[in-house]
PDB file with one MODEL, atoms N, CA, C and O in Angstrom:
MODEL        1
ATOM      1  N   MET A   1     201.969 -14.872 -75.629  1.00  0.00           N
ATOM      2  CA  MET A   1     201.918 -14.243 -74.367  1.00  0.00           C
ATOM      3  C   MET A   1     202.219 -12.756 -74.410  1.00  0.00           C
ATOM      4  O   MET A   1     201.632 -11.935 -73.705  1.00  0.00           O
ATOM      5  N   LEU A   2     203.194 -12.458 -75.305  1.00  0.00           N
ATOM      6  CA  LEU A   2     203.470 -10.967 -75.342  1.00  0.00           C
ATOM      7  C   LEU A   2     202.376 -10.179 -75.853  1.00  0.00           C
ATOM      8  O   LEU A   2     202.136  -9.066 -75.387  1.00  0.00           O
ATOM      9  N   TRP A   3     201.614 -10.756 -76.898  1.00  0.00           N
ATOM     10  CA  TRP A   3     200.478 -10.018 -77.436  1.00  0.00           C
ATOM     11  C   TRP A   3     199.407  -9.833 -76.379  1.00  0.00           C
ATOM     12  O   TRP A   3     198.811  -8.763 -76.257  1.00  0.00           O
ATOM     13  N   LEU A   4     199.167 -10.916 -75.596  1.00  0.00           N
ATOM     14  CA  LEU A   4     198.176 -10.792 -74.513  1.00  0.00           C
ATOM     15  C   LEU A   4     198.583  -9.807 -73.511  1.00  0.00           C
ATOM     16  O   LEU A   4     197.754  -8.976 -73.140  1.00  0.00           O
ATOM     17  N   ASP A   5     199.858  -9.809 -72.998  1.00  0.00           N
ATOM     18  CA  ASP A   5     200.225  -8.780 -72.089  1.00  0.00           C
ATOM     19  C   ASP A   5     200.142  -7.400 -72.641  1.00  0.00           C
ATOM     20  O   ASP A   5     199.798  -6.474 -71.907  1.00  0.00           O
ATOM     21  N   HIS A   6     200.436  -7.211 -73.884  1.00  0.00           N
ATOM     22  CA  HIS A   6     200.350  -5.924 -74.558  1.00  0.00           C
ATOM     23  C   HIS A   6     198.849  -5.472 -74.556  1.00  0.00           C
ATOM     24  O   HIS A   6     198.536  -4.340 -74.188  1.00  0.00           O
ATOM     25  N   ALA A   7     197.963  -6.367 -74.966  1.00  0.00           N
ATOM     26  CA  ALA A   7     196.569  -6.076 -75.036  1.00  0.00           C
ATOM     27  C   ALA A   7     196.016  -5.709 -73.677  1.00  0.00           C
ATOM     28  O   ALA A   7     195.221  -4.777 -73.555  1.00  0.00           O
ATOM     29  N   ARG A   8     196.441  -6.454 -72.634  1.00  0.00           N
ATOM     30  CA  ARG A   8     195.989  -6.268 -71.264  1.00  0.00           C
ATOM     31  C   ARG A   8     196.361  -4.856 -70.749  1.00  0.00           C
ATOM     32  O   ARG A   8     195.658  -4.263 -69.931  1.00  0.00           O
ATOM     33  N   SER A   9     197.485  -4.357 -71.262  1.00  0.00           N
ATOM     34  CA  SER A   9     197.960  -3.108 -70.727  1.00  0.00           C
ATOM     35  C   SER A   9     197.600  -1.882 -71.558  1.00  0.00           C
ATOM     36  O   SER A   9     197.630  -0.763 -71.046  1.00  0.00           O
ATOM     37  N   THR A  10     197.246  -2.079 -72.882  1.00  0.00           N
ATOM     38  CA  THR A  10     197.035  -1.016 -73.749  1.00  0.00           C
ATOM     39  C   THR A  10     195.644  -0.814 -74.212  1.00  0.00           C
ATOM     40  O   THR A  10     195.329   0.280 -74.681  1.00  0.00           O
ATOM     41  N   THR A  11     194.749  -1.817 -74.117  1.00  0.00           N
ATOM     42  CA  THR A  11     193.395  -1.638 -74.622  1.00  0.00           C
ATOM     43  C   THR A  11     192.413  -1.504 -73.479  1.00  0.00           C
ATOM     44  O   THR A  11     192.686  -1.944 -72.362  1.00  0.00           O
ATOM     45  N   SER A  12     191.264  -0.894 -73.756  1.00  0.00           N
ATOM     46  CA  SER A  12     190.290  -0.654 -72.697  1.00  0.00           C
ATOM     47  C   SER A  12     189.736  -1.912 -72.103  1.00  0.00           C
ATOM     48  O   SER A  12     189.482  -2.010 -70.903  1.00  0.00           O
ATOM     49  N   ALA A  13     189.545  -2.924 -73.023  1.00  0.00           N
ATOM     50  CA  ALA A  13     189.053  -4.269 -72.524  1.00  0.00           C
ATOM     51  C   ALA A  13     190.148  -4.968 -71.704  1.00  0.00           C
ATOM     52  O   ALA A  13     189.851  -5.629 -70.710  1.00  0.00           O
ATOM     53  N   GLY A  14     191.417  -4.820 -72.123  1.00  0.00           N
ATOM     54  CA  GLY A  14     192.473  -5.424 -71.370  1.00  0.00           C
ATOM     55  C   GLY A  14     192.657  -4.768 -70.036  1.00  0.00           C
ATOM     56  O   GLY A  14     192.916  -5.452 -69.047  1.00  0.00           O
ATOM     57  N   ARG A  15     192.530  -3.437 -69.972  1.00  0.00           N
ATOM     58  CA  ARG A  15     192.679  -2.811 -68.711  1.00  0.00           C
ATOM     59  C   ARG A  15     191.486  -3.150 -67.756  1.00  0.00           C
ATOM     60  O   ARG A  15     191.660  -3.262 -66.543  1.00  0.00           O
ATOM     61  N   LEU A  16     190.258  -3.309 -68.359  1.00  0.00           N
ATOM     62  CA  LEU A  16     189.132  -3.778 -67.567  1.00  0.00           C
ATOM     63  C   LEU A  16     189.384  -5.153 -66.982  1.00  0.00           C
ATOM     64  O   LEU A  16     189.108  -5.447 -65.819  1.00  0.00           O
ATOM     65  N   LEU A  17     189.936  -5.986 -67.883  1.00  0.00           N
ATOM     66  CA  LEU A  17     190.249  -7.358 -67.422  1.00  0.00           C
ATOM     67  C   LEU A  17     191.180  -7.343 -66.236  1.00  0.00           C
ATOM     68  O   LEU A  17     190.966  -8.049 -65.251  1.00  0.00           O
ATOM     69  N   GLU A  18     192.205  -6.542 -66.336  1.00  0.00           N
ATOM     70  CA  GLU A  18     193.195  -6.434 -65.218  1.00  0.00           C
ATOM     71  C   GLU A  18     192.524  -5.966 -63.997  1.00  0.00           C
ATOM     72  O   GLU A  18     192.759  -6.539 -62.933  1.00  0.00           O
ATOM     73  N   ARG A  19     191.670  -4.928 -64.059  1.00  0.00           N
ATOM     74  CA  ARG A  19     190.992  -4.436 -62.861  1.00  0.00           C
ATOM     75  C   ARG A  19     190.112  -5.502 -62.273  1.00  0.00           C
ATOM     76  O   ARG A  19     190.089  -5.683 -61.055  1.00  0.00           O
ATOM     77  N   VAL A  20     189.402  -6.197 -63.088  1.00  0.00           N
ATOM     78  CA  VAL A  20     188.468  -7.248 -62.585  1.00  0.00           C
ATOM     79  C   VAL A  20     189.206  -8.411 -61.950  1.00  0.00           C
ATOM     80  O   VAL A  20     188.786  -8.937 -60.920  1.00  0.00           O
ATOM     81  N   LEU A  21     190.295  -8.803 -62.561  1.00  0.00           N
ATOM     82  CA  LEU A  21     191.114  -9.925 -62.027  1.00  0.00           C
ATOM     83  C   LEU A  21     191.637  -9.500 -60.660  1.00  0.00           C
ATOM     84  O   LEU A  21     191.638 -10.301 -59.725  1.00  0.00           O
ATOM     85  N   THR A  22     192.100  -8.197 -60.525  1.00  0.00           N
ATOM     86  CA  THR A  22     192.601  -7.689 -59.247  1.00  0.00           C
ATOM     87  C   THR A  22     191.474  -7.624 -58.240  1.00  0.00           C
ATOM     88  O   THR A  22     191.681  -7.991 -57.083  1.00  0.00           O
ATOM     89  N   LEU A  23     190.334  -7.191 -58.612  1.00  0.00           N
ATOM     90  CA  LEU A  23     189.185  -7.075 -57.726  1.00  0.00           C
ATOM     91  C   LEU A  23     188.805  -8.499 -57.251  1.00  0.00           C
ATOM     92  O   LEU A  23     188.530  -8.714 -56.071  1.00  0.00           O
ATOM     93  N   ASP A  24     188.796  -9.450 -58.181  1.00  0.00           N
ATOM     94  CA  ASP A  24     188.424 -10.756 -57.874  1.00  0.00           C
ATOM     95  C   ASP A  24     189.452 -11.393 -56.876  1.00  0.00           C
ATOM     96  O   ASP A  24     189.049 -12.015 -55.893  1.00  0.00           O
ATOM     97  N   ALA A  25     190.681 -11.242 -57.123  1.00  0.00           N
ATOM     98  CA  ALA A  25     191.766 -11.774 -56.223  1.00  0.00           C
ATOM     99  C   ALA A  25     191.705 -11.108 -54.820  1.00  0.00           C
ATOM    100  O   ALA A  25     191.850 -11.779 -53.798  1.00  0.00           O
ATOM    101  N   ASN A  26     191.482  -9.754 -54.800  1.00  0.00           N
ATOM    102  CA  ASN A  26     191.467  -9.093 -53.565  1.00  0.00           C
ATOM    103  C   ASN A  26     190.175  -9.310 -52.793  1.00  0.00           C
ATOM    104  O   ASN A  26     190.158  -9.129 -51.576  1.00  0.00           O
ATOM    105  N   SER A  27     189.068  -9.700 -53.477  1.00  0.00           N
ATOM    106  CA  SER A  27     187.814  -9.892 -52.742  1.00  0.00           C
ATOM    107  C   SER A  27     187.842 -11.052 -51.745  1.00  0.00           C
ATOM    108  O   SER A  27     186.969 -11.207 -50.891  1.00  0.00           O
ATOM    109  N   LYS A  28     188.885 -11.847 -51.903  1.00  0.00           N
ATOM    110  CA  LYS A  28     189.059 -12.993 -50.911  1.00  0.00           C
ATOM    111  C   LYS A  28     189.578 -12.518 -49.579  1.00  0.00           C
ATOM    112  O   LYS A  28     189.480 -13.207 -48.563  1.00  0.00           O
ATOM    113  N   HIS A  29     190.167 -11.252 -49.609  1.00  0.00           N
ATOM    114  CA  HIS A  29     190.733 -10.693 -48.375  1.00  0.00           C
ATOM    115  C   HIS A  29     190.129  -9.415 -47.980  1.00  0.00           C
ATOM    116  O   HIS A  29     190.255  -8.998 -46.829  1.00  0.00           O
ATOM    117  N   LEU A  30     189.435  -8.728 -48.945  1.00  0.00           N
ATOM    118  CA  LEU A  30     188.861  -7.469 -48.696  1.00  0.00           C
ATOM    119  C   LEU A  30     187.449  -7.440 -49.051  1.00  0.00           C
ATOM    120  O   LEU A  30     187.008  -8.267 -49.848  1.00  0.00           O
ATOM    121  N   SER A  31     186.691  -6.534 -48.512  1.00  0.00           N
ATOM    122  CA  SER A  31     185.283  -6.394 -48.914  1.00  0.00           C
ATOM    123  C   SER A  31     185.051  -5.024 -49.665  1.00  0.00           C
ATOM    124  O   SER A  31     185.556  -3.985 -49.238  1.00  0.00           O
ATOM    125  N   TYR A  32     184.324  -5.061 -50.720  1.00  0.00           N
ATOM    126  CA  TYR A  32     183.997  -3.904 -51.511  1.00  0.00           C
ATOM    127  C   TYR A  32     182.605  -3.465 -51.356  1.00  0.00           C
ATOM    128  O   TYR A  32     181.713  -4.312 -51.327  1.00  0.00           O
ATOM    129  N   GLY A  33     182.335  -2.170 -51.250  1.00  0.00           N
ATOM    130  CA  GLY A  33     181.040  -1.621 -51.253  1.00  0.00           C
ATOM    131  C   GLY A  33     180.647  -1.223 -52.632  1.00  0.00           C
ATOM    132  O   GLY A  33     181.494  -1.241 -53.525  1.00  0.00           O
ATOM    133  N   PRO A  34     179.383  -0.857 -52.873  1.00  0.00           N
ATOM    134  CA  PRO A  34     178.878  -0.479 -54.153  1.00  0.00           C
ATOM    135  C   PRO A  34     179.596   0.708 -54.787  1.00  0.00           C
ATOM    136  O   PRO A  34     179.667   0.826 -56.010  1.00  0.00           O
ATOM    137  N   SER A  35     180.108   1.556 -53.964  1.00  0.00           N
ATOM    138  CA  SER A  35     180.806   2.777 -54.461  1.00  0.00           C
ATOM    139  C   SER A  35     182.253   2.462 -54.833  1.00  0.00           C
ATOM    140  O   SER A  35     182.912   3.301 -55.448  1.00  0.00           O
ATOM    141  N   ASP A  36     182.771   1.285 -54.484  1.00  0.00           N
ATOM    142  CA  ASP A  36     184.139   0.895 -54.822  1.00  0.00           C
ATOM    143  C   ASP A  36     184.292   0.200 -56.197  1.00  0.00           C
ATOM    144  O   ASP A  36     185.392   0.041 -56.725  1.00  0.00           O
ATOM    145  N   VAL A  37     183.113  -0.207 -56.750  1.00  0.00           N
ATOM    146  CA  VAL A  37     183.172  -0.922 -58.041  1.00  0.00           C
ATOM    147  C   VAL A  37     182.293  -0.286 -59.058  1.00  0.00           C
ATOM    148  O   VAL A  37     181.134   0.004 -58.759  1.00  0.00           O
ATOM    149  N   THR A  38     182.768  -0.056 -60.229  1.00  0.00           N
ATOM    150  CA  THR A  38     181.970   0.555 -61.287  1.00  0.00           C
ATOM    151  C   THR A  38     180.946  -0.498 -61.849  1.00  0.00           C
ATOM    152  O   THR A  38     181.133  -1.705 -61.692  1.00  0.00           O
ATOM    153  N   VAL A  39     179.918  -0.017 -62.472  1.00  0.00           N
ATOM    154  CA  VAL A  39     178.920  -0.938 -63.130  1.00  0.00           C
ATOM    155  C   VAL A  39     179.599  -1.819 -64.056  1.00  0.00           C
ATOM    156  O   VAL A  39     179.315  -3.017 -64.076  1.00  0.00           O
ATOM    157  N   GLU A  40     180.528  -1.293 -64.871  1.00  0.00           N
ATOM    158  CA  GLU A  40     181.265  -2.105 -65.857  1.00  0.00           C
ATOM    159  C   GLU A  40     182.044  -3.176 -65.142  1.00  0.00           C
ATOM    160  O   GLU A  40     182.053  -4.321 -65.594  1.00  0.00           O
ATOM    161  N   GLU A  41     182.716  -2.847 -64.015  1.00  0.00           N
ATOM    162  CA  GLU A  41     183.489  -3.889 -63.296  1.00  0.00           C
ATOM    163  C   GLU A  41     182.561  -4.915 -62.667  1.00  0.00           C
ATOM    164  O   GLU A  41     182.892  -6.100 -62.620  1.00  0.00           O
ATOM    165  N   ALA A  42     181.426  -4.486 -62.192  1.00  0.00           N
ATOM    166  CA  ALA A  42     180.493  -5.438 -61.507  1.00  0.00           C
ATOM    167  C   ALA A  42     179.997  -6.437 -62.636  1.00  0.00           C
ATOM    168  O   ALA A  42     179.932  -7.645 -62.406  1.00  0.00           O
ATOM    169  N   GLN A  43     179.663  -5.915 -63.815  1.00  0.00           N
ATOM    170  CA  GLN A  43     179.155  -6.789 -64.830  1.00  0.00           C
ATOM    171  C   GLN A  43     180.274  -7.702 -65.263  1.00  0.00           C
ATOM    172  O   GLN A  43     180.034  -8.891 -65.474  1.00  0.00           O
ATOM    173  N   ALA A  44     181.476  -7.208 -65.404  1.00  0.00           N
ATOM    174  CA  ALA A  44     182.644  -8.080 -65.725  1.00  0.00           C
ATOM    175  C   ALA A  44     182.871  -9.152 -64.700  1.00  0.00           C
ATOM    176  O   ALA A  44     183.204 -10.283 -65.055  1.00  0.00           O
ATOM    177  N   LEU A  45     182.699  -8.827 -63.422  1.00  0.00           N
ATOM    178  CA  LEU A  45     182.888  -9.756 -62.386  1.00  0.00           C
ATOM    179  C   LEU A  45     181.827 -10.923 -62.476  1.00  0.00           C
ATOM    180  O   LEU A  45     182.129 -12.097 -62.259  1.00  0.00           O
ATOM    181  N   ARG A  46     180.620 -10.518 -62.797  1.00  0.00           N
ATOM    182  CA  ARG A  46     179.567 -11.533 -63.038  1.00  0.00           C
ATOM    183  C   ARG A  46     179.894 -12.408 -64.177  1.00  0.00           C
ATOM    184  O   ARG A  46     179.681 -13.617 -64.087  1.00  0.00           O
ATOM    185  N   VAL A  47     180.403 -11.879 -65.253  1.00  0.00           N
ATOM    186  CA  VAL A  47     180.850 -12.692 -66.428  1.00  0.00           C
ATOM    187  C   VAL A  47     182.001 -13.664 -66.005  1.00  0.00           C
ATOM    188  O   VAL A  47     181.957 -14.852 -66.325  1.00  0.00           O
ATOM    189  N   LEU A  48     183.011 -13.144 -65.293  1.00  0.00           N
ATOM    190  CA  LEU A  48     184.088 -13.915 -64.803  1.00  0.00           C
ATOM    191  C   LEU A  48     183.609 -15.046 -63.898  1.00  0.00           C
ATOM    192  O   LEU A  48     184.104 -16.170 -63.984  1.00  0.00           O
ATOM    193  N   ASP A  49     182.671 -14.753 -63.057  1.00  0.00           N
ATOM    194  CA  ASP A  49     182.147 -15.787 -62.136  1.00  0.00           C
ATOM    195  C   ASP A  49     181.408 -16.899 -62.932  1.00  0.00           C
ATOM    196  O   ASP A  49     181.508 -18.087 -62.625  1.00  0.00           O
ATOM    197  N   GLY A  50     180.653 -16.443 -63.980  1.00  0.00           N
ATOM    198  CA  GLY A  50     179.881 -17.402 -64.777  1.00  0.00           C
ATOM    199  C   GLY A  50     180.860 -18.336 -65.610  1.00  0.00           C
ATOM    200  O   GLY A  50     180.679 -19.546 -65.743  1.00  0.00           O
ATOM    201  N   GLU A  51     181.915 -17.626 -66.151  1.00  0.00           N
ATOM    202  CA  GLU A  51     182.922 -18.461 -66.981  1.00  0.00           C
ATOM    203  C   GLU A  51     183.710 -19.360 -65.987  1.00  0.00           C
ATOM    204  O   GLU A  51     184.010 -20.499 -66.347  1.00  0.00           O
ATOM    205  N   ARG A  52     184.029 -18.950 -64.869  1.00  0.00           N
ATOM    206  CA  ARG A  52     184.726 -19.804 -63.953  1.00  0.00           C
ATOM    207  C   ARG A  52     183.841 -20.986 -63.588  1.00  0.00           C
ATOM    208  O   ARG A  52     184.328 -22.116 -63.568  1.00  0.00           O
ATOM    209  N   SER A  53     182.562 -20.771 -63.299  1.00  0.00           N
ATOM    210  CA  SER A  53     181.636 -21.855 -62.971  1.00  0.00           C
ATOM    211  C   SER A  53     181.539 -22.818 -64.177  1.00  0.00           C
ATOM    212  O   SER A  53     181.566 -24.035 -63.998  1.00  0.00           O
ATOM    213  N   LYS A  54     181.434 -22.301 -65.332  1.00  0.00           N
ATOM    214  CA  LYS A  54     181.311 -23.139 -66.557  1.00  0.00           C
ATOM    215  C   LYS A  54     182.565 -23.966 -66.671  1.00  0.00           C
ATOM    216  O   LYS A  54     182.460 -25.163 -66.939  1.00  0.00           O
ATOM    217  N   TRP A  55     183.843 -23.364 -66.469  1.00  0.00           N
ATOM    218  CA  TRP A  55     185.017 -24.063 -66.641  1.00  0.00           C
ATOM    219  C   TRP A  55     185.124 -25.197 -65.588  1.00  0.00           C
ATOM    220  O   TRP A  55     185.550 -26.310 -65.896  1.00  0.00           O
ATOM    221  N   GLU A  56     184.721 -24.873 -64.327  1.00  0.00           N
ATOM    222  CA  GLU A  56     184.815 -25.867 -63.229  1.00  0.00           C
ATOM    223  C   GLU A  56     183.813 -27.036 -63.562  1.00  0.00           C
ATOM    224  O   GLU A  56     184.143 -28.193 -63.301  1.00  0.00           O
ATOM    225  N   LYS A  57     182.614 -26.755 -64.125  1.00  0.00           N
ATOM    226  CA  LYS A  57     181.779 -27.854 -64.434  1.00  0.00           C
ATOM    227  C   LYS A  57     182.291 -28.747 -65.553  1.00  0.00           C
ATOM    228  O   LYS A  57     182.186 -29.973 -65.516  1.00  0.00           O
ATOM    229  N   GLU A  58     182.855 -28.067 -66.556  1.00  0.00           N
ATOM    230  CA  GLU A  58     183.512 -28.825 -67.640  1.00  0.00           C
ATOM    231  C   GLU A  58     184.632 -29.725 -67.168  1.00  0.00           C
ATOM    232  O   GLU A  58     184.792 -30.864 -67.607  1.00  0.00           O
ATOM    233  N   LEU A  59     185.396 -29.161 -66.257  1.00  0.00           N
ATOM    234  CA  LEU A  59     186.565 -29.938 -65.658  1.00  0.00           C
ATOM    235  C   LEU A  59     186.041 -31.117 -64.906  1.00  0.00           C
ATOM    236  O   LEU A  59     186.546 -32.231 -65.043  1.00  0.00           O
ATOM    237  N   SER A  60     185.034 -30.883 -64.114  1.00  0.00           N
ATOM    238  CA  SER A  60     184.416 -31.957 -63.282  1.00  0.00           C
ATOM    239  C   SER A  60     183.858 -33.037 -64.209  1.00  0.00           C
ATOM    240  O   SER A  60     184.045 -34.228 -63.962  1.00  0.00           O
ATOM    241  N   ASP A  61     183.148 -32.603 -65.314  1.00  0.00           N
ATOM    242  CA  ASP A  61     182.626 -33.588 -66.234  1.00  0.00           C
ATOM    243  C   ASP A  61     183.740 -34.412 -66.852  1.00  0.00           C
ATOM    244  O   ASP A  61     183.589 -35.626 -66.992  1.00  0.00           O
ATOM    245  N   ARG A  62     184.821 -33.812 -67.216  1.00  0.00           N
ATOM    246  CA  ARG A  62     185.937 -34.514 -67.862  1.00  0.00           C
ATOM    247  C   ARG A  62     186.563 -35.488 -66.868  1.00  0.00           C
ATOM    248  O   ARG A  62     186.896 -36.613 -67.238  1.00  0.00           O
ATOM    249  N   ARG A  63     186.723 -35.081 -65.634  1.00  0.00           N
ATOM    250  CA  ARG A  63     187.256 -35.996 -64.641  1.00  0.00           C
ATOM    251  C   ARG A  63     186.336 -37.224 -64.404  1.00  0.00           C
ATOM    252  O   ARG A  63     186.770 -38.370 -64.284  1.00  0.00           O
ATOM    253  N   ARG A  64     185.017 -36.879 -64.347  1.00  0.00           N
ATOM    254  CA  ARG A  64     184.056 -38.015 -64.212  1.00  0.00           C
ATOM    255  C   ARG A  64     184.112 -38.946 -65.356  1.00  0.00           C
ATOM    256  O   ARG A  64     184.088 -40.162 -65.165  1.00  0.00           O
ATOM    257  N   GLU A  65     184.188 -38.421 -66.560  1.00  0.00           N
ATOM    258  CA  GLU A  65     184.264 -39.218 -67.788  1.00  0.00           C
ATOM    259  C   GLU A  65     185.565 -40.105 -67.786  1.00  0.00           C
ATOM    260  O   GLU A  65     185.553 -41.287 -68.127  1.00  0.00           O
ATOM    261  N   ASP A  66     186.630 -39.463 -67.392  1.00  0.00           N
ATOM    262  CA  ASP A  66     187.967 -40.197 -67.295  1.00  0.00           C
ATOM    263  C   ASP A  66     187.812 -41.314 -66.249  1.00  0.00           C
ATOM    264  O   ASP A  66     188.250 -42.440 -66.481  1.00  0.00           O
ATOM    265  N   TRP A  67     187.231 -41.025 -65.170  1.00  0.00           N
ATOM    266  CA  TRP A  67     187.028 -42.102 -64.157  1.00  0.00           C
ATOM    267  C   TRP A  67     186.196 -43.181 -64.621  1.00  0.00           C
ATOM    268  O   TRP A  67     186.503 -44.354 -64.405  1.00  0.00           O
ATOM    269  N   GLU A  68     185.127 -42.835 -65.265  1.00  0.00           N
ATOM    270  CA  GLU A  68     184.221 -43.909 -65.801  1.00  0.00           C
ATOM    271  C   GLU A  68     184.928 -44.708 -66.861  1.00  0.00           C
ATOM    272  O   GLU A  68     184.702 -45.916 -66.919  1.00  0.00           O
ATOM    273  N   MET A  69     185.787 -44.128 -67.728  1.00  0.00           N
ATOM    274  CA  MET A  69     186.486 -44.836 -68.716  1.00  0.00           C
ATOM    275  C   MET A  69     187.441 -45.866 -67.996  1.00  0.00           C
ATOM    276  O   MET A  69     187.510 -47.042 -68.352  1.00  0.00           O
ATOM    277  N   GLU A  70     188.165 -45.336 -66.965  1.00  0.00           N
ATOM    278  CA  GLU A  70     189.118 -46.194 -66.267  1.00  0.00           C
ATOM    279  C   GLU A  70     188.392 -47.374 -65.674  1.00  0.00           C
ATOM    280  O   GLU A  70     188.901 -48.495 -65.679  1.00  0.00           O
ATOM    281  N   GLN A  71     187.176 -47.119 -65.151  1.00  0.00           N
ATOM    282  CA  GLN A  71     186.407 -48.261 -64.565  1.00  0.00           C
ATOM    283  C   GLN A  71     186.064 -49.283 -65.618  1.00  0.00           C
ATOM    284  O   GLN A  71     186.142 -50.489 -65.383  1.00  0.00           O
ATOM    285  N   ARG A  72     185.666 -48.770 -66.836  1.00  0.00           N
ATOM    286  CA  ARG A  72     185.281 -49.708 -67.892  1.00  0.00           C
ATOM    287  C   ARG A  72     186.514 -50.503 -68.359  1.00  0.00           C
ATOM    288  O   ARG A  72     186.428 -51.706 -68.603  1.00  0.00           O
ATOM    289  N   VAL A  73     187.655 -49.816 -68.479  1.00  0.00           N
ATOM    290  CA  VAL A  73     188.891 -50.550 -68.821  1.00  0.00           C
ATOM    291  C   VAL A  73     189.285 -51.558 -67.821  1.00  0.00           C
ATOM    292  O   VAL A  73     189.680 -52.668 -68.179  1.00  0.00           O
ATOM    293  N   ARG A  74     189.197 -51.228 -66.615  1.00  0.00           N
ATOM    294  CA  ARG A  74     189.514 -52.273 -65.542  1.00  0.00           C
ATOM    295  C   ARG A  74     188.565 -53.361 -65.508  1.00  0.00           C
ATOM    296  O   ARG A  74     188.962 -54.496 -65.245  1.00  0.00           O
ATOM    297  N   GLU A  75     187.264 -53.108 -65.766  1.00  0.00           N
ATOM    298  CA  GLU A  75     186.239 -54.180 -65.860  1.00  0.00           C
ATOM    299  C   GLU A  75     186.554 -55.138 -67.039  1.00  0.00           C
ATOM    300  O   GLU A  75     186.487 -56.360 -66.908  1.00  0.00           O
ATOM    301  N   ALA A  76     186.905 -54.517 -68.207  1.00  0.00           N
ATOM    302  CA  ALA A  76     187.222 -55.330 -69.371  1.00  0.00           C
ATOM    303  C   ALA A  76     188.476 -56.103 -69.161  1.00  0.00           C
ATOM    304  O   ALA A  76     188.564 -57.242 -69.620  1.00  0.00           O
ATOM    305  N   ALA A  77     189.460 -55.551 -68.489  1.00  0.00           N
ATOM    306  CA  ALA A  77     190.664 -56.249 -68.246  1.00  0.00           C
ATOM    307  C   ALA A  77     190.403 -57.446 -67.302  1.00  0.00           C
ATOM    308  O   ALA A  77     190.939 -58.539 -67.486  1.00  0.00           O
ATOM    309  N   ARG A  78     189.590 -57.199 -66.324  1.00  0.00           N
ATOM    310  CA  ARG A  78     189.218 -58.226 -65.332  1.00  0.00           C
ATOM    311  C   ARG A  78     188.541 -59.378 -65.978  1.00  0.00           C
ATOM    312  O   ARG A  78     188.824 -60.542 -65.696  1.00  0.00           O
ATOM    313  N   LYS A  79     187.593 -59.017 -66.894  1.00  0.00           N
ATOM    314  CA  LYS A  79     186.780 -60.088 -67.620  1.00  0.00           C
ATOM    315  C   LYS A  79     187.702 -60.765 -68.614  1.00  0.00           C
ATOM    316  O   LYS A  79     187.584 -61.975 -68.807  1.00  0.00           O
ATOM    317  N   GLY A  80     188.592 -60.065 -69.240  1.00  0.00           N
ATOM    318  CA  GLY A  80     189.492 -60.608 -70.212  1.00  0.00           C
ATOM    319  C   GLY A  80     190.457 -61.572 -69.542  1.00  0.00           C
ATOM    320  O   GLY A  80     190.804 -62.597 -70.128  1.00  0.00           O
ATOM    321  N   SER A  81     190.893 -61.272 -68.345  1.00  0.00           N
ATOM    322  CA  SER A  81     191.884 -62.181 -67.713  1.00  0.00           C
ATOM    323  C   SER A  81     191.275 -63.466 -67.281  1.00  0.00           C
ATOM    324  O   SER A  81     191.999 -64.444 -67.096  1.00  0.00           O
ATOM    325  N   GLY A  82     189.988 -63.526 -67.109  1.00  0.00           N
ATOM    326  CA  GLY A  82     189.277 -64.751 -66.786  1.00  0.00           C
ATOM    327  C   GLY A  82     189.121 -65.699 -67.975  1.00  0.00           C
ATOM    328  O   GLY A  82     188.768 -66.863 -67.781  1.00  0.00           O
ATOM    329  N   ARG A  83     189.371 -65.240 -69.176  1.00  0.00           N
ATOM    330  CA  ARG A  83     189.170 -66.045 -70.394  1.00  0.00           C
ATOM    331  C   ARG A  83     190.429 -66.691 -70.837  1.00  0.00           C
ATOM    332  O   ARG A  83     190.401 -67.394 -71.848  1.00  0.00           O
ATOM    333  N   GLY A  84     191.573 -66.513 -70.149  1.00  0.00           N
ATOM    334  CA  GLY A  84     192.759 -67.161 -70.531  1.00  0.00           C
ATOM    335  C   GLY A  84     193.564 -66.397 -71.523  1.00  0.00           C
ATOM    336  O   GLY A  84     194.479 -66.967 -72.117  1.00  0.00           O
ATOM    337  N   PHE A  85     193.289 -65.163 -71.738  1.00  0.00           N
ATOM    338  CA  PHE A  85     194.093 -64.378 -72.717  1.00  0.00           C
ATOM    339  C   PHE A  85     195.403 -63.962 -72.186  1.00  0.00           C
ATOM    340  O   PHE A  85     196.174 -63.306 -72.887  1.00  0.00           O
TER     341      PHE A  85
ENDMDL
END
């Protein structure tokens, strides 16, 4: 965590990440015009949005897979209990 904090405060990529995360968080309460955001920040916001969407889809897929596995386990347990085990 210390390395990440250091990189976010001392590297150009880290500072861009900080600005973009701040813009993203503030965009829920404020509106920005084209002159308020640099091209670099706008591109980074698009990347952030894409990565967030990808993460949400992966999370949803994992939850669905977990639910399906639970259903299979319950069905197997139900069938197994009928056999006298």
